[in-house]
Backbone as numpy.savetxt, mean C-alpha at the origin, in Angstrom:
# Nx Ny Nz CAx CAy CAz Cx Cy Cz
-4.60 3.80 19.86 -3.77 3.97 18.69 -4.23 2.99 17.62
-4.31 3.45 16.38 -4.64 2.58 15.26 -3.60 2.76 14.16
-3.35 1.69 13.43 -2.32 1.75 12.40 -2.87 1.34 11.04
-2.31 1.93 10.03 -2.57 1.53 8.66 -1.29 0.90 8.15
-1.42 -0.30 7.60 -0.26 -0.99 7.02 -0.49 -1.09 5.52
0.39 -0.46 4.74 0.30 -0.56 3.28 0.95 -1.87 2.87
0.24 -2.64 2.04 0.73 -3.98 1.71 0.53 -4.26 0.22
1.63 -4.70 -0.44 1.55 -5.03 -1.87 2.08 -6.43 -2.17
2.32 -7.22 -1.15 2.79 -8.58 -1.36 4.30 -8.72 -1.46
5.03 -7.62 -1.49 6.49 -7.68 -1.61 7.13 -8.09 -0.28
8.40 -8.45 -0.35 9.11 -8.83 0.88 9.21 -7.63 1.83
9.32 -6.43 1.28 9.37 -5.23 2.12 8.04 -4.99 2.82
6.95 -5.26 2.13 5.62 -5.12 2.75 5.45 -6.15 3.86
5.96 -7.35 3.65 5.90 -8.38 4.70 6.71 -7.95 5.91
7.87 -7.35 5.67 8.69 -6.84 6.77 7.94 -5.74 7.53
7.19 -4.91 6.81 6.40 -3.85 7.46 5.32 -4.46 8.36
4.68 -5.51 7.90 3.65 -6.19 8.71 4.29 -6.75 9.98
5.43 -7.42 9.83 6.11 -8.01 10.99 6.55 -6.93 11.98
7.05 -5.82 11.47 7.46 -4.71 12.33 6.25 -4.17 13.10
5.16 -3.96 12.40 3.95 -3.43 13.03 3.46 -4.38 14.13
3.47 -5.67 13.84 3.00 -6.64 14.83 3.91 -6.67 16.05
5.18 -6.50 15.84 6.14 -6.53 16.95 6.04 -5.28 17.83
5.81 -4.13 17.21 5.87 -2.87 17.96 4.51 -2.26 18.31
3.45 -2.75 17.70 2.11 -2.21 17.96 1.13 -3.34 18.25
1.51 -4.25 19.13 0.75 -5.48 19.39 -0.72 -5.27 19.68
-1.03 -4.28 20.49 -2.41 -4.10 20.94 -3.21 -3.12 20.10
-2.61 -2.58 19.06 -3.30 -1.58 18.25 -4.15 -2.24 17.17
-5.34 -1.72 16.95 -6.11 -2.21 15.81 -5.40 -1.77 14.52
-5.44 -2.64 13.53 -4.73 -2.37 12.28 -5.65 -2.59 11.08
-5.41 -1.80 10.05 -6.07 -2.00 8.76 -4.96 -2.19 7.73
-5.01 -3.30 7.03 -4.07 -3.58 5.96 -4.71 -3.10 4.66
-4.00 -2.22 3.96 -4.54 -1.61 2.74 -3.67 -1.98 1.54
-4.33 -2.42 0.50 -3.67 -2.68 -0.77 -4.36 -1.82 -1.82
-3.57 -1.13 -2.65 -4.11 -0.19 -3.62 -3.98 -0.76 -5.03
-5.03 -0.60 -5.82 -5.01 -1.03 -7.22 -5.37 0.13 -8.12
-4.89 0.07 -9.38 -5.12 1.14 -10.34 -6.20 0.76 -11.36
-7.33 1.47 -11.35 -8.34 1.23 -12.38 -7.82 1.65 -13.75
-8.49 1.21 -14.80 -8.08 1.46 -16.17 -7.91 2.95 -16.47
-8.84 3.78 -16.06 -8.74 5.21 -16.38 -7.52 5.85 -15.74
-7.14 5.42 -14.57 -5.93 5.96 -13.92 -4.71 5.50 -14.70
-4.70 4.25 -15.14 -3.57 3.75 -15.92 -3.44 4.51 -17.24
-4.56 4.83 -17.87 -4.51 5.57 -19.12 -3.94 6.98 -18.92
-4.26 7.60 -17.76 -3.70 8.91 -17.46 -2.19 8.83 -17.27
-1.73 7.75 -16.63 -0.30 7.58 -16.36 0.47 7.16 -17.61
-0.16 6.33 -18.45 0.52 5.75 -19.61 -0.35 5.92 -20.85
-0.54 7.15 -21.35 -1.46 7.38 -22.47 -1.07 6.64 -23.74
0.22 6.41 -23.99 0.64 5.72 -25.20 0.20 4.26 -25.20
-0.06 3.71 -24.02 -0.48 2.31 -23.92 -1.99 2.16 -24.06
-2.70 3.26 -24.27 -4.16 3.26 -24.33 -4.75 2.16 -25.19
-4.35 2.04 -26.48 -4.95 1.00 -27.32 -4.75 -0.41 -26.76
-3.58 -0.70 -26.23 -3.32 -2.04 -25.67 -4.17 -2.28 -24.43
-4.30 -1.26 -23.59 -5.10 -1.42 -22.37 -6.57 -1.57 -22.69
-7.05 -0.90 -23.73 -8.47 -0.97 -24.07 -8.85 -2.34 -24.62
-7.90 -3.02 -25.24 -8.17 -4.35 -25.75 -8.36 -5.33 -24.60
-7.56 -5.20 -23.57 -7.62 -6.11 -22.44 -7.60 -5.30 -21.15
-8.77 -4.91 -20.66 -8.90 -4.08 -19.46 -8.32 -4.83 -18.26
-7.20 -4.33 -17.68 -6.57 -5.03 -16.56 -7.23 -4.73 -15.21
-8.21 -3.84 -15.18 -8.78 -3.42 -13.90 -9.37 -4.56 -13.07
-10.19 -5.46 -13.64 -10.74 -6.53 -12.79 -9.65 -7.41 -12.18
-8.62 -7.71 -12.97 -7.52 -8.52 -12.44 -6.74 -7.77 -11.38
-6.52 -6.47 -11.62 -5.79 -5.65 -10.65 -6.57 -5.56 -9.35
-7.86 -5.39 -9.45 -8.69 -5.31 -8.24 -8.66 -6.64 -7.48
-8.79 -7.75 -8.19 -8.76 -9.07 -7.55 -7.42 -9.32 -6.88
-6.33 -8.90 -7.53 -5.00 -9.07 -6.95 -4.85 -8.22 -5.69
-5.34 -6.99 -5.73 -5.27 -6.11 -4.55 -6.08 -6.71 -3.40
-7.24 -7.26 -3.70 -8.05 -7.90 -2.64 -7.32 -9.10 -2.06
-6.66 -9.87 -2.94 -5.88 -11.02 -2.48 -4.74 -10.56 -1.56
-4.03 -9.50 -1.99 -2.93 -8.99 -1.18 -3.41 -8.44 0.15
-4.51 -7.72 0.14 -5.04 -7.16 1.39 -5.39 -8.29 2.37
-6.02 -9.34 1.88 -6.35 -10.48 2.73 -5.08 -11.17 3.22
-4.12 -11.37 2.31 -2.85 -12.00 2.67 -2.13 -11.19 3.76
-2.09 -9.87 3.59 -1.45 -9.01 4.58 -2.13 -9.09 5.94
-3.46 -9.13 5.93 -4.21 -9.25 7.19 -3.93 -10.59 7.85
-3.88 -11.65 7.06 -3.56 -12.98 7.61 -2.16 -13.00 8.21
-1.19 -12.38 7.52 0.17 -12.30 8.06 0.21 -11.50 9.36
-0.56 -10.42 9.40 -0.59 -9.59 10.60 -1.14 -10.38 11.79
-2.20 -11.14 11.56 -2.77 -11.97 12.64 -1.75 -13.03 13.08
-1.11 -13.67 12.10 -0.13 -14.72 12.42 1.06 -14.14 13.18
1.38 -12.87 12.93 2.51 -12.22 13.60 2.14 -11.68 14.98
0.85 -11.73 15.33 0.46 -11.35 16.68 -0.52 -10.21 16.83
-0.89 -9.55 15.74 -1.92 -8.51 15.86 -3.29 -9.19 15.95
-4.10 -8.76 16.88 -5.37 -9.46 17.07 -6.54 -8.78 16.37
-6.54 -7.47 16.31 -7.66 -6.75 15.70 -7.20 -6.20 14.35
-7.46 -6.98 13.28 -6.98 -6.63 11.96 -8.12 -6.71 10.95
-8.24 -5.68 10.14 -9.15 -5.72 9.01 -8.34 -5.39 7.75
-8.97 -5.52 6.61 -8.25 -5.25 5.37 -9.16 -4.58 4.35
-8.51 -3.82 3.45 -9.25 -3.13 2.39 -8.41 -3.11 1.12
-9.06 -3.35 -0.01 -8.46 -3.10 -1.31 -9.10 -1.81 -1.81
-8.28 -0.85 -2.17 -8.77 0.49 -2.51 -8.32 0.87 -3.92
-9.25 1.41 -4.70 -8.92 1.87 -6.04 -8.15 3.19 -5.96
-7.09 3.26 -6.72 -6.27 4.46 -6.82 -7.01 5.47 -7.69
-7.12 6.71 -7.21 -7.79 7.74 -7.99 -6.81 8.67 -8.69
-5.59 8.75 -8.20 -4.60 9.65 -8.79 -3.20 9.06 -8.71
-2.80 8.64 -7.53 -1.50 8.01 -7.34 -1.59 7.11 -6.12
-0.79 6.08 -6.10 -0.85 5.11 -5.01 -0.54 5.77 -3.67
0.52 6.58 -3.62 0.88 7.22 -2.35 -0.25 8.10 -1.84
-0.88 8.85 -2.75 -1.96 9.75 -2.33 -3.15 8.96 -1.80
-3.44 7.83 -2.42 -4.53 6.98 -1.95 -4.25 6.46 -0.55
-3.02 6.04 -0.29 -2.66 5.56 1.05 -2.85 6.67 2.07
-2.38 7.87 1.76 -2.53 9.01 2.68 -4.02 9.32 2.91
-4.82 9.31 1.85 -6.25 9.60 1.97 -6.97 8.56 2.82
-6.63 7.29 2.64 -7.27 6.24 3.44 -6.87 6.38 4.91
-5.61 6.69 5.17 -5.17 6.91 6.56 -5.93 8.08 7.19
-6.13 9.14 6.41 -6.89 10.29 6.91 -8.35 9.90 7.17
-8.93 9.18 6.22 -10.33 8.75 6.36 -10.53 7.89 7.61
-9.59 6.99 7.86 -9.70 6.09 9.00 -9.26 6.73 10.31
-8.57 7.85 10.22 -8.03 8.48 11.42 -6.89 7.68 12.02
-6.12 7.03 11.16 -4.99 6.21 11.63 -3.98 7.09 12.36
-3.41 6.54 13.41 -2.40 7.27 14.17 -1.01 7.16 13.54
-0.78 6.09 12.80 0.53 5.89 12.18 0.34 5.06 10.91
1.21 5.33 9.93 1.24 4.54 8.70 2.53 3.73 8.72
2.43 2.45 8.43 3.60 1.58 8.33 3.66 1.08 6.90
4.81 1.28 6.25 4.94 0.93 4.84 6.34 0.39 4.58
6.44 -0.56 3.69 7.74 -1.10 3.31 8.44 -0.20 2.32
9.75 -0.36 2.21 10.55 0.39 1.26 11.24 -0.59 0.33
11.10 -0.38 -0.94 11.77 -1.26 -1.88 13.24 -0.91 -2.01
13.62 0.23 -1.46 15.04 0.62 -1.45 15.58 1.00 -2.81
14.74 1.49 -3.70 15.25 1.94 -5.00 16.13 3.16 -4.82
17.21 3.20 -5.60 18.13 4.33 -5.53 18.47 4.77 -6.93
18.99 5.98 -7.03 19.49 6.49 -8.31 18.40 6.62 -9.36
18.74 6.22 -10.58 17.84 6.37 -11.73 16.52 5.61 -11.54
16.52 4.34 -11.09 15.24 3.67 -10.91 14.29 4.43 -9.97
14.83 5.00 -8.92 14.00 5.77 -7.99 13.42 7.01 -8.68
14.23 7.67 -9.49 13.75 8.87 -10.20 12.68 8.50 -11.23
12.87 7.39 -11.93 11.93 6.99 -12.96 10.64 6.43 -12.38
10.75 5.61 -11.37 9.58 4.94 -10.81 8.96 5.70 -9.66
9.71 6.61 -9.06 9.19 7.30 -7.89 9.24 6.38 -6.69
8.94 6.92 -5.57 8.95 6.12 -4.36 7.66 6.35 -3.60
6.84 5.34 -3.55 5.57 5.45 -2.83 5.84 5.78 -1.37
6.76 5.06 -0.74 7.02 5.29 0.68 7.55 6.70 0.92
8.42 7.18 0.05 8.96 8.53 0.19 7.86 9.59 0.07
6.97 9.41 -0.88 5.87 10.35 -1.05 4.91 10.31 0.14
4.62 9.11 0.65 3.76 9.01 1.83 4.41 9.75 3.00
5.69 9.51 3.22 6.42 10.16 4.30 6.35 11.68 4.21
6.53 12.22 3.01 6.60 13.67 2.85 5.25 14.36 2.71
4.20 13.61 2.41 2.90 14.24 2.19 1.86 13.93 3.26
2.11 12.94 4.08 1.15 12.61 5.14 1.38 13.51 6.34
0.28 13.81 7.02 0.37 14.58 8.27 0.52 13.65 9.46
0.59 12.37 9.18 0.67 11.36 10.22 2.08 10.79 10.33
2.46 10.32 11.50 3.76 9.64 11.60 3.79 8.46 10.62
4.91 8.32 9.94 5.05 7.26 8.95 6.34 6.50 9.22
6.21 5.19 9.32 7.38 4.33 9.52 7.65 3.59 8.23
8.85 3.76 7.70 9.26 3.05 6.49 10.17 1.91 6.92
9.76 0.69 6.59 10.49 -0.50 7.03 11.22 -1.10 5.85
12.53 -1.27 6.02 13.32 -1.92 4.96 13.33 -3.42 5.20
13.11 -4.17 4.14 13.19 -5.62 4.23 14.64 -6.07 4.19
14.83 -7.39 4.07 16.19 -7.92 4.05 16.93 -7.56 2.82
C-alpha cells in the first residue's frame, strides 16, 4: 500500500500527516504540495493580470511549495513513517485536479488530505480542494479535520 499526503502547511494538513503516520505506519508515502504558475493564476484571476505581470509570483510560489513539501515529509518521518518522499508540483488547471493526477501517476492506494472545514458562503466562493478530490478521485480518499 502506498499513500499520497496532500500538504500545504496548514494545521489541517499537519493533522492529515499525523493521521497517516498513525494509521499507515508501514506504507511508503509521498507528500505533495501544489503551486500555481503565473499562467494558471491569470486564467483564474484575469482582472489581476497587470498586477501579476509586474511581479511574477511563480518563483516564490514554487519555492514555498518545495518548502512545504519538505516540511510535510519531515513531519511524516517524525510522526513515524519511515519511507517518505516529497514533491512540489505545478498546478496545470486546479489544485484538486493536480492532486488526483499525481495520485494516479504514482499509483497511490489512498489519498490523505486535510479539510479546512469551510462552510456556507466561503466554501461556495473558495471551493473545497478536499471535497473535489473526494468526488473526482477513483482512489479512496481520507479527509482529516484538524483541531
